N, CA, C and O atoms as a MOPAC input file, in Angstrom:
PM7 MOZYME 1SCF
protein

 N    113.96300 1   114.48100 1   102.81000 1
 C    112.53500 1   113.73700 1   103.52700 1
 C    113.17600 1   114.14900 1   105.06900 1
 O    112.39000 1   114.61900 1   105.89200 1
 N    114.35000 1   113.99800 1   105.37400 1
 C    114.82800 1   114.80800 1   106.85700 1
 C    114.35100 1   115.97000 1   107.15700 1
 O    113.59000 1   116.31600 1   108.06100 1
 N    115.09300 1   116.81100 1   105.94400 1
 C    114.75100 1   117.93100 1   106.33700 1
 C    113.24000 1   118.49000 1   106.65400 1
 O    112.99400 1   119.49000 1   107.33000 1
 N    112.32400 1   117.66900 1   106.05000 1
 C    110.95100 1   118.08400 1   106.34700 1
 C    110.60300 1   117.84700 1   107.64800 1
 O    109.90700 1   118.63700 1   108.28600 1
 N    111.20900 1   116.39400 1   108.28100 1
 C    110.62800 1   116.08800 1   109.35100 1
 C    111.46400 1   117.17300 1   110.54700 1
 O    110.90800 1   117.73300 1   111.49200 1
 N    112.84100 1   117.25700 1   110.20200 1
 C    113.28900 1   118.36100 1   111.09600 1
 C    112.51600 1   119.97000 1   111.03000 1
 O    112.40200 1   120.80000 1   111.93300 1
 N    112.19500 1   120.01000 1   110.03800 1
 C    111.29700 1   121.29300 1   110.08100 1
 C    110.00000 1   121.11000 1   111.02800 1
 O    109.78300 1   121.75300 1   112.05400 1
 N    109.45100 1   120.43000 1   110.65500 1
 C    108.05200 1   120.18400 1   110.97800 1
 C    107.63300 1   118.58800 1   112.37500 1
 O    106.63700 1   117.93100 1   112.67600 1
 N    109.15500 1   118.64500 1   112.82500 1
 C    109.21900 1   117.25300 1   113.73500 1
 C    108.16000 1   117.50400 1   114.81200 1
 O    107.56200 1   116.46500 1   115.09100 1
 N    107.70300 1   118.70100 1   115.57900 1
 C    107.04800 1   118.85500 1   116.39400 1
 C    106.08100 1   118.78100 1   116.25200 1
 O    105.49200 1   118.54700 1   117.30800 1
 N    105.11600 1   118.90000 1   114.94900 1
 C    103.98000 1   118.61400 1   114.28400 1
 C    103.52000 1   117.60100 1   114.03100 1
 O    102.32100 1   117.33200 1   114.11100 1
 N    104.65400 1   116.65700 1   113.58200 1
 C    104.64100 1   115.49400 1   113.20700 1
 C    104.31200 1   114.51000 1   114.70900 1
 O    103.59200 1   113.54000 1   114.94800 1
 N    105.07100 1   115.18600 1   115.35200 1
 C    105.36100 1   113.92700 1   116.98800 1
 C    104.01300 1   114.42100 1   117.52800 1
 O    103.48100 1   113.43700 1   118.04000 1
 N    103.12800 1   115.61100 1   117.66300 1
 C    101.84400 1   116.20000 1   118.48200 1
 C    100.87300 1   115.23900 1   117.15800 1
 O    100.26000 1   114.29800 1   117.66100 1
 N    100.74900 1   115.33000 1   116.12900 1
 C     99.80600 1   114.57000 1   115.27200 1
 C     99.55900 1   112.78500 1   115.96600 1
 O     98.61700 1   112.13200 1   116.41700 1
 N    100.75100 1   112.61500 1   115.75000 1
 C    100.93500 1   110.96500 1   116.15000 1
 C    101.04700 1   110.79700 1   117.75700 1
 O    101.06000 1   109.69900 1   118.31400 1
 N    101.10600 1   111.73300 1   118.25500 1
 C    101.00400 1   111.39700 1   119.90500 1
 C    102.15700 1   110.76400 1   120.53500 1
 O    102.09400 1   109.89700 1   121.40700 1
 N    103.28400 1   111.29600 1   119.99300 1
 C    104.31700 1   110.68700 1   120.05600 1
 C    105.08500 1   111.44300 1   121.10900 1
 O    104.70200 1   112.60100 1   121.27700 1
 N    106.21700 1   110.97800 1   121.94800 1
 C    107.01000 1   111.63000 1   123.35700 1
 C    108.05800 1   112.58400 1   122.42400 1
 O    108.65000 1   113.49800 1   122.99700 1
 N    108.29400 1   112.33500 1   120.85200 1
 C    109.24600 1   112.98400 1   120.15400 1
 C    110.00700 1   112.06000 1   119.31700 1
 O    110.25200 1   110.86900 1   119.51500 1
 N    110.31600 1   112.77000 1   118.41400 1
 C    111.12300 1   112.42500 1   117.22800 1
 C    112.80300 1   111.95700 1   117.49500 1
 O    113.60900 1   112.54500 1   118.21600 1
 N    112.98100 1   111.00500 1   116.86400 1
 C    114.56800 1   110.50000 1   116.91700 1
 C    114.45800 1   110.25700 1   115.40500 1
 O    113.45800 1   110.06700 1   114.71400 1
 N    116.16200 1   110.33200 1   114.97900 1
 C    116.16900 1   110.12000 1   113.90300 1
 C    117.58500 1   108.99800 1   114.05500 1
 O    118.50300 1   109.10500 1   114.86900 1
 N    117.39300 1   107.85000 1   112.91900 1
 C    118.12500 1   106.66200 1   113.39100 1
 C    118.53500 1   106.32100 1   111.89100 1
 O    117.73400 1   106.16500 1   110.96900 1
 N    120.25300 1   106.21100 1   111.78400 1
 C    120.50700 1   105.45600 1   110.59700 1
 C    121.32500 1   103.97100 1   111.40200 1
 O    121.71700 1   103.87300 1   112.56500 1
 N    121.36500 1   103.20200 1   110.56000 1
 C    121.86800 1   101.72400 1   110.81300 1
 C    120.98000 1   100.73200 1   111.18600 1
 O    119.92700 1   100.39600 1   110.64500 1
 N    121.62200 1   100.23000 1   112.34600 1
 C    120.73100 1    98.73800 1   113.01200 1
 C    119.23100 1    99.65000 1   113.76600 1
 O    119.07400 1   100.76600 1   114.26200 1
 N    118.74600 1    98.99800 1   113.62200 1
 C    117.45900 1    99.36000 1   114.57700 1
 C    117.65600 1    99.00200 1   115.99100 1
 O    118.10300 1    97.89400 1   116.28600 1
 N    117.33100 1    99.92700 1   116.93100 1
 C    116.80500 1    99.32300 1   118.26600 1
 C    116.05900 1    98.23700 1   118.59500 1
 O    115.03300 1    98.05100 1   117.94100 1
 N    116.36500 1    97.42100 1   119.52900 1
 C    116.12100 1    95.96000 1   119.82800 1
 C    114.82600 1    96.50700 1   120.56800 1
 O    114.87500 1    97.28600 1   121.52000 1
 N    113.61800 1    95.98100 1   119.98800 1
 C    111.83300 1    95.98500 1   120.46700 1
 C    111.18400 1    97.24600 1   119.60900 1
 O    110.11700 1    97.78100 1   119.91100 1
 N    111.92100 1    97.57900 1   118.61700 1
 C    111.06200 1    98.82800 1   117.99400 1
 C    111.05800 1    97.95200 1   116.62800 1
 O    111.83900 1    97.16100 1   116.09800 1
 N    109.46200 1    98.63000 1   116.25200 1
 C    108.97800 1    98.34500 1   114.81400 1
 C    109.01200 1    99.39500 1   113.68000 1
 O    109.04200 1   100.58200 1   114.00400 1
 N    109.01000 1    99.08800 1   112.53000 1
 C    108.94500 1    99.85100 1   111.47900 1
 C    108.12800 1    99.86300 1   110.69000 1
 O    107.86700 1    98.82400 1   110.08300 1
 N    107.60700 1   100.77200 1   110.49300 1
 C    106.50400 1   100.86100 1   109.22900 1
 C    107.37200 1   101.69800 1   107.83100 1
 O    107.93000 1   102.79500 1   107.79400 1
 N    107.19500 1   100.70100 1   106.84100 1
 C    107.88300 1   101.44800 1   105.54200 1
 C    106.80100 1   102.01800 1   104.75700 1
 O    105.78900 1   101.41300 1   104.40300 1
 N    107.14400 1   103.43600 1   104.47200 1
 C    106.58000 1   104.41500 1   103.94000 1
 C    106.50700 1   104.12100 1   102.62800 1
 O    105.55200 1   103.92200 1   101.87700 1
 N    107.87600 1   104.12800 1   102.44900 1
 C    108.62400 1   104.26700 1   100.72800 1
 C    110.06200 1   103.73000 1   100.89600 1
 O    110.47500 1   103.26500 1   101.95900 1
 N    110.77000 1   103.82800 1    99.79900 1
 C    112.30300 1   103.89600 1    99.81100 1
 C    112.94600 1   104.46200 1   100.58100 1
 O    113.76700 1   103.71300 1   101.11100 1
 N    112.98800 1   105.70400 1   101.00100 1
 C    113.18100 1   106.79700 1   101.18000 1
 C    113.00700 1   107.00400 1   102.95300 1
 O    113.94900 1   107.44800 1   103.61000 1
 N    111.83700 1   106.66200 1   103.52100 1
 C    110.97900 1   107.06700 1   104.49500 1
 C    110.52800 1   105.72300 1   105.26200 1
 O    109.77900 1   104.92100 1   104.70500 1
 N    110.95400 1   105.54200 1   106.39200 1
 C    110.30300 1   104.43300 1   107.30300 1
 C    110.20500 1   105.13800 1   108.98900 1
 O    111.01100 1   105.93300 1   109.47100 1
 N    109.24100 1   104.69300 1   109.51300 1
 C    108.87400 1   105.16600 1   110.97800 1
 C    109.17900 1   104.03700 1   111.90100 1
 O    108.82800 1   102.89100 1   111.62100 1
 N    109.84100 1   104.33800 1   113.02400 1
 C    110.26600 1   103.00300 1   113.90700 1
 C    109.05400 1   103.73500 1   115.26900 1
 O    108.78700 1   104.91200 1   115.51300 1
 N    108.65500 1   102.71000 1   115.78700 1
 C    107.98000 1   102.71100 1   116.77000 1
 C    108.48100 1   101.94400 1   117.76000 1
 O    108.95400 1   100.85800 1   117.42600 1
 N    108.49600 1   102.36800 1   119.33700 1
 C    108.88900 1   101.38500 1   120.13300 1
 C    107.57300 1   100.64000 1   120.72200 1
 O    106.65800 1   101.11400 1   121.39500 1
 N    107.75800 1    99.43400 1   120.29100 1
 C    106.31600 1    98.46700 1   120.67500 1
 C    106.82800 1    97.25100 1   121.60300 1
 O    106.21800 1    96.20300 1   121.81700 1
 N    107.69900 1    97.51500 1   121.95000 1
 C    108.13300 1    96.45500 1   122.73000 1
 C    106.94000 1    95.92400 1   123.84700 1
 O    106.51500 1    96.75800 1   124.64600 1
 N    106.43100 1    94.58100 1   123.88400 1
 C    105.28400 1    94.15100 1   124.90600 1
 C    104.20100 1    94.99300 1   124.50500 1
 O    103.24000 1    94.90400 1   125.26900 1
 N    104.04600 1    95.81800 1   123.50700 1
 C    102.51500 1    96.22400 1   123.39200 1
 C    101.47900 1    95.71100 1   122.14700 1
 O    100.25300 1    95.80500 1   122.09000 1
 N    102.52900 1    95.07700 1   121.08200 1
 C    102.07500 1    94.47000 1   119.95700 1
 C    101.86200 1    92.85100 1   119.59900 1
 O    102.86200 1    92.18900 1   119.87600 1
 N    101.01600 1    92.27000 1   119.17200 1
 C    101.05200 1    90.75800 1   118.96600 1
 C    101.79800 1    90.54500 1   117.72800 1
 O    101.38500 1    90.75500 1   116.58800 1
 N    103.33600 1    89.95400 1   118.20000 1
 C    104.50500 1    89.65500 1   117.38800 1
 C    104.01400 1    89.05100 1   116.44000 1
 O    104.30700 1    89.60600 1   115.38000 1
 N    103.29500 1    88.01800 1   116.29800 1
 C    103.40000 1    86.82100 1   115.50900 1
 C    101.80500 1    87.30000 1   114.21600 1
 O    101.46900 1    86.61500 1   113.25000 1
 N    101.14400 1    88.62100 1   114.67200 1
 C    100.12100 1    88.99800 1   113.83500 1
 C    101.18000 1    90.14700 1   113.05100 1
 O    101.22600 1    89.87200 1   111.85200 1
 N    101.81700 1    91.04200 1   113.30700 1
 C    102.61000 1    91.72400 1   112.73300 1
 C    103.82600 1    90.97800 1   111.68200 1
 O    104.00300 1    91.31100 1   110.51000 1
 N    104.33900 1    90.26100 1   112.17100 1
 C    105.15200 1    89.43700 1   111.32800 1
 C    104.44500 1    88.94900 1   110.14200 1
 O    104.92300 1    88.99300 1   109.00900 1
 N    103.30900 1    88.49000 1   110.43500 1
 C    102.32000 1    87.67600 1   109.39200 1
 C    102.08800 1    89.09200 1   108.14500 1
 O    102.19500 1    89.04300 1   106.92000 1
 N    101.77100 1    90.18000 1   108.97200 1
 C    101.47900 1    91.18500 1   108.13500 1
 C    102.23800 1    91.73000 1   106.94900 1
 O    101.97700 1    92.01700 1   105.78100 1
 N    103.60300 1    91.75700 1   107.98500 1
 C    104.82800 1    91.95700 1   107.00700 1
 C    105.25700 1    91.09600 1   105.60400 1
 O    105.52000 1    91.42700 1   104.44800 1
 N    105.19500 1    90.03800 1   106.21400 1
 C    105.54000 1    89.13900 1   105.44100 1
 C    104.26300 1    89.21000 1   103.89900 1
 O    104.53500 1    89.20400 1   102.69800 1
 N    103.26700 1    89.25500 1   104.39800 1
 C    102.34100 1    89.90200 1   103.17700 1
 C    102.68700 1    90.95100 1   102.40100 1
 O    102.74500 1    90.85000 1   101.17500 1
 N    103.01300 1    92.33400 1   103.21500 1
 C    103.63400 1    92.83300 1   102.29800 1
 C    105.14700 1    92.70300 1   101.46300 1
 O    105.49700 1    93.49300 1   100.58600 1
 N    105.83600 1    91.70200 1   101.87000 1
 C    107.04800 1    91.15100 1   101.43500 1
 C    106.45300 1    90.70500 1    99.88100 1
 O    106.84100 1    90.94600 1    98.73800 1
 N    105.36800 1    89.97000 1   100.42200 1
 C    104.89800 1    89.33100 1    98.85500 1
 C    104.48500 1    90.39000 1    97.69900 1
 O    104.82000 1    90.44500 1    96.51600 1
 N    103.88100 1    90.97200 1    98.25200 1
 C    102.98600 1    92.15000 1    97.43400 1
 C    104.01600 1    92.89300 1    96.91700 1
 O    103.74700 1    93.28400 1    95.78100 1
 N    105.21200 1    93.27400 1    97.36200 1
 C    106.48800 1    94.02500 1    97.04900 1
 C    106.98100 1    93.29000 1    95.97400 1
 O    107.06900 1    93.64600 1    94.79900 1
 N    107.33700 1    92.07900 1    96.55900 1
 C    108.12100 1    91.00800 1    95.57300 1
 C    107.33000 1    90.95600 1    94.49100 1
 O    107.74500 1    91.46100 1    93.44800 1
 N    106.42900 1    90.52200 1    94.52200 1
 C    105.13700 1    90.48800 1    93.25600 1
 C    105.42400 1    91.45900 1    91.74600 1
 O    105.53800 1    91.19400 1    90.54900 1
 N    105.46200 1    92.92200 1    92.74800 1
 C    105.30600 1    94.03000 1    91.58100 1
 C    106.99600 1    94.07900 1    91.39200 1
 O    107.29600 1    94.37400 1    90.23500 1
 N    107.98000 1    93.88800 1    92.14300 1
 C    109.09700 1    93.23000 1    91.37300 1
 C    109.66800 1    92.27700 1    90.59900 1
 O    110.71600 1    92.30300 1    89.95400 1
 N    108.92200 1    91.50300 1    90.73000 1
 C    109.07700 1    90.58300 1    89.65300 1
 C    108.40000 1    90.99600 1    88.38600 1
 O    108.85900 1    90.79800 1    87.26100 1
 N    107.14700 1    91.65100 1    88.69600 1
 C    106.63100 1    91.61800 1    87.13500 1
 C    107.46400 1    92.88100 1    86.37900 1
 O    107.31100 1    93.05000 1    85.17000 1
 N    108.40600 1    93.80600 1    87.21500 1
 C    108.92700 1    94.55300 1    86.39000 1
 C    110.45100 1    93.90000 1    86.01300 1
 O    111.12300 1    94.47100 1    85.15400 1
 N    110.80600 1    93.06500 1    86.47600 1
 C    111.99700 1    92.23500 1    85.83900 1
 C    111.45500 1    91.25100 1    85.01500 1
 O    112.19800 1    90.82600 1    84.13000 1
 N    110.39400 1    90.81700 1    85.09500 1
 C    110.12000 1    89.85400 1    83.98900 1
 C    109.89800 1    90.99600 1    82.46100 1
 O    110.13600 1    90.48100 1    81.36900 1
 N    109.54600 1    92.17500 1    82.49200 1
 C    109.18800 1    92.89800 1    81.62500 1
 C    110.65500 1    93.22700 1    80.83900 1
 O    110.96000 1    93.14500 1    79.64900 1
 N    111.33400 1    93.58900 1    81.89500 1
 C    113.01800 1    94.05100 1    81.61200 1
 C    113.65700 1    92.66600 1    80.81600 1
 O    114.55400 1    92.65500 1    79.97300 1
 N    112.90800 1    91.53400 1    81.35900 1
 C    113.79900 1    90.52700 1    80.71300 1
 C    113.19900 1    89.67100 1    79.18900 1
 O    113.84600 1    88.80600 1    78.59700 1
 N    111.90400 1    90.15100 1    78.80700 1
 C    111.44300 1    90.35700 1    77.21600 1
 C    112.24800 1    90.18100 1    76.46400 1
 O    113.29500 1    90.45500 1    77.04900 1
 N    112.50200 1    89.82500 1    75.28800 1
 C    113.14000 1    89.66800 1    74.22000 1
 C    112.31000 1    90.89500 1    73.17400 1
 O    111.18300 1    90.94000 1    72.68100 1
 N    113.70600 1    91.97300 1    73.13800 1
 C    113.22700 1    93.16700 1    72.76900 1
 C    112.93900 1    94.20800 1    73.32600 1
 O    112.50800 1    95.19000 1    72.72200 1
 N    113.14500 1    94.15000 1    74.63500 1
 C    112.58000 1    95.32700 1    75.53500 1
 C    113.60000 1    96.49400 1    75.75900 1
 O    113.40900 1    97.54100 1    76.37800 1
 N    114.73000 1    96.06800 1    75.11200 1
 C    115.66300 1    97.18500 1    74.91700 1
 C    115.25600 1    98.31200 1    73.97800 1
 O    115.24400 1    99.54200 1    74.02500 1
 N    114.79300 1    96.96600 1    72.73800 1
 C    114.44400 1    97.93900 1    71.06700 1
 C    113.31700 1    98.60400 1    71.42000 1
 O    113.19900 1    99.78000 1    71.07600 1
 N    112.49500 1    98.08100 1    72.02500 1
 C    111.26000 1    98.20000 1    71.76400 1
 C    110.58100 1    99.37000 1    72.75800 1
 O    109.61200 1   100.01600 1    72.35900 1
 N    111.24200 1    99.62000 1    74.26100 1
 C    110.63300 1   100.17200 1    74.73200 1
 C    111.78900 1   101.58700 1    74.96800 1
 O    113.01600 1   101.48700 1    74.93600 1
 N    110.85500 1   103.10400 1    75.24400 1
 C    111.54800 1   103.83800 1    74.97900 1
 C    112.87800 1   104.27700 1    76.19000 1
 O    112.65300 1   103.83500 1    77.31700 1
 N    113.67200 1   104.76600 1    76.09600 1
 C    114.69200 1   104.71000 1    77.11800 1
 C    114.05700 1   105.29700 1    78.72500 1
 O    114.15600 1   104.85600 1    79.87000 1
 N    113.48600 1   106.31400 1    78.21600 1
 C    112.84100 1   107.13400 1    79.33800 1
 C    111.64300 1   105.76800 1    80.42800 1
 O    111.48400 1   105.55600 1    81.63000 1
 N    111.25200 1   105.35700 1    79.54800 1
 C    110.62600 1   104.25100 1    80.52200 1
 C    111.29700 1   103.19600 1    81.22400 1
 O    110.93600 1   102.64100 1    82.26200 1
 N    112.56000 1   102.93700 1    80.36500 1
 C    113.51200 1   101.94500 1    81.17800 1
 C    114.02200 1   102.50100 1    82.31500 1
 O    114.11100 1   101.85200 1    83.35600 1
 N    114.45800 1   103.95100 1    82.19300 1
 C    114.86100 1   104.53500 1    83.25200 1
 C    114.09900 1   104.24300 1    84.68300 1
 O    114.46700 1   103.83200 1    85.78400 1
 N    112.95800 1   104.62900 1    84.15700 1
 C    111.80500 1   104.71200 1    85.22700 1
 C    111.68000 1   103.41300 1    85.94700 1
 O    111.44600 1   103.25200 1    87.14500 1
 N    111.86600 1   102.54000 1    85.05300 1
 C    111.56700 1   101.13300 1    85.63300 1
 C    112.76900 1   100.54400 1    86.61100 1
 O    112.62700 1    99.85600 1    87.62200 1
 N    114.19300 1   101.09900 1    85.90800 1
 C    114.90200 1   100.68800 1    86.65200 1
 C    114.81600 1   101.46400 1    87.98000 1
 O    115.35300 1   100.99200 1    88.98200 1
 N    114.14000 1   102.67500 1    88.02100 1
 C    114.37900 1   103.36400 1    89.34800 1
 C    112.86500 1   102.70600 1    90.18500 1
 O    112.83500 1   102.70300 1    91.41500 1
 N    111.98800 1   102.31400 1    89.58200 1
 C    111.37500 1   101.44000 1    90.38000 1
 C    112.06400 1   100.39800 1    90.68100 1
 O    112.78300 1   100.95000 1    91.51400 1
 N    112.38100 1    99.45000 1    90.67100 1
 C    112.88000 1    98.08700 1    90.77100 1
 C    113.93800 1    98.42700 1    91.91000 1
 O    114.04200 1    97.70800 1    92.90300 1
 N    114.61900 1    99.42300 1    91.73700 1
 C    115.48800 1   100.03300 1    92.77100 1
 C    114.95000 1   100.18800 1    94.07700 1
 O    115.53800 1    99.88300 1    95.11400 1
 N    113.44900 1   100.82700 1    93.96000 1
 C    112.67000 1   101.22000 1    95.17900 1
 C    111.99400 1    99.87400 1    95.59800 1
 O    112.03800 1    99.57600 1    96.79100 1
 N    111.44500 1    99.13400 1    94.81900 1
 C    111.32600 1    97.89600 1    95.68100 1
 C    112.06300 1    97.40900 1    96.22200 1
 O    111.86200 1    96.95200 1    97.34700 1
 N    113.19500 1    97.34000 1    95.58900 1
 C    114.32800 1    96.76600 1    96.56000 1
 C    114.42000 1    97.06300 1    97.15200 1
 O    113.91200 1    96.20300 1    97.87200 1
 N    114.88300 1    98.16300 1    98.09900 1
 C    114.85600 1    99.22100 1    99.04000 1
 C    113.71100 1    98.82200 1    99.97200 1
 O    113.87900 1    98.48100 1   101.14200 1
 N    112.55900 1    98.89500 1    99.36200 1
 C    111.63600 1    98.57100 1   100.25900 1
 C    111.80500 1    97.22800 1   100.99400 1
 O    111.85200 1    97.07300 1   102.21500 1
 N    111.89200 1    96.21500 1    99.96600 1
 C    112.29200 1    94.66600 1   100.39700 1
 C    113.04600 1    94.76200 1   101.72100 1
 O    112.51600 1    94.43600 1   102.78300 1
 N    114.33500 1    95.23200 1   101.62900 1
 C    115.46500 1    95.45800 1   102.43700 1
 C    114.69700 1    96.07600 1   103.96900 1
 O    114.67200 1    95.40400 1   104.99900 1
 N    114.27100 1    97.08300 1   103.88100 1
 C    113.28000 1    97.39700 1   105.07900 1
 C    112.40900 1    96.81000 1   105.39600 1
 O    111.97600 1    96.94000 1   106.54100 1
 N    111.90000 1    96.04700 1   104.60100 1
 C    110.47600 1    95.04000 1   105.37700 1
 C    111.46600 1    94.08400 1   106.16600 1
 O    111.49100 1    94.02700 1   107.39500 1
 N    112.09300 1    93.50800 1   105.51400 1
 C    112.78900 1    92.43800 1   105.90400 1
 C    113.60700 1    92.71400 1   107.49900 1
 O    113.82300 1    91.93400 1   108.42700 1
 N    113.86700 1    93.90600 1   107.35200 1
 C    114.65200 1    94.38200 1   108.65900 1
 C    113.51000 1    94.56200 1   109.84600 1
 O    113.76300 1    94.39900 1   111.04000 1
 N    112.16700 1    94.93800 1   109.30100 1
 C    111.12200 1    95.12500 1   110.30200 1
 C    110.65300 1    93.75100 1   110.84200 1
 O    110.17300 1    93.46500 1   111.93900 1
 N    110.93400 1    92.96200 1   109.73500 1
 C    110.30700 1    91.76400 1   110.47200 1
 C    111.31500 1    90.65600 1   111.58400 1
 O    110.87300 1    89.81300 1   112.36500 1
 N    112.64800 1    90.99000 1   111.33900 1
 C    113.86300 1    90.63800 1   112.08200 1
 C    113.72400 1    91.45700 1   113.15200 1
 O    114.02100 1    90.84500 1   114.17800 1
 N    113.29400 1    92.94900 1   113.42300 1
 C    112.99000 1    93.65700 1   114.66900 1
 C    112.08000 1    92.65100 1   115.17200 1
 O    112.42500 1    91.92900 1   116.10800 1
 N    110.91500 1    92.54400 1   114.61000 1
 C    109.76800 1    91.83500 1   115.18300 1
 C    110.14500 1    90.56400 1   115.88000 1
 O    109.68100 1    90.19900 1   116.96000 1
 N    110.91000 1    90.01200 1   115.25800 1
 C    111.28500 1    87.97300 1   115.53400 1
 C    112.34000 1    88.92300 1   116.99800 1
 O    112.04400 1    88.45900 1   118.09900 1
 N    113.04100 1    89.67600 1   117.04300 1
 C    113.58100 1    89.72300 1   117.67000 1
 C    112.76000 1    90.34000 1   119.63700 1
 O    113.38600 1    90.36200 1   120.69600 1
 N    111.73600 1    90.60800 1   119.48200 1
 C    110.66300 1    91.22700 1   120.59200 1
 C    110.41200 1    89.79300 1   121.15500 1
 O    110.49500 1    89.67500 1   122.37700 1
 N    110.06100 1    88.48700 1   120.27500 1
 C    109.59400 1    87.33300 1   120.91900 1
 C    110.30600 1    86.90900 1   121.89200 1
 O    111.50200 1    86.64300 1   122.01200 1
 N    109.07500 1    86.86800 1   122.83800 1
 C    109.68600 1    86.15900 1   124.33600 1
 C    110.35100 1    84.74800 1   124.03300 1
 O    110.84000 1    84.08700 1   124.94900 1

C-alpha cells in the first residue's frame, strides 16, 4: 500500500486538496484525526480546532460497535461445536484472516478515538 502512495502521492494529495502527504508509524501526532480505511491503511488529517470532537467520537464509537459485532459473529461461528470438522480448512483460514483484520481495525478505531479525545479543550 505504501508503494502505491509513494508512486501516486502527488495525485492523491491533489485529489484530497492536501498540502502534502506524510507517512507515520507509531503514535499519532496530537490533534490529528484518523480515518480507518482497512486494517492496512488509515488516513491521518490535521483537524485540531476544525471539527466537532464529540460528534466524531460518537461516529467512531458507532463504527467500533459495528466492527466489534462483525468480529463477534466470526468468533461465535468459530466456537460452535463441530466447526473444526464441518467447515473446510480454506474457509477457516479465511475466517481467521477476517478476524485478524477486524481486530486491527478495532485497534485503529480506538487510536482514532483517543486522538479525538486528546483534542478536547
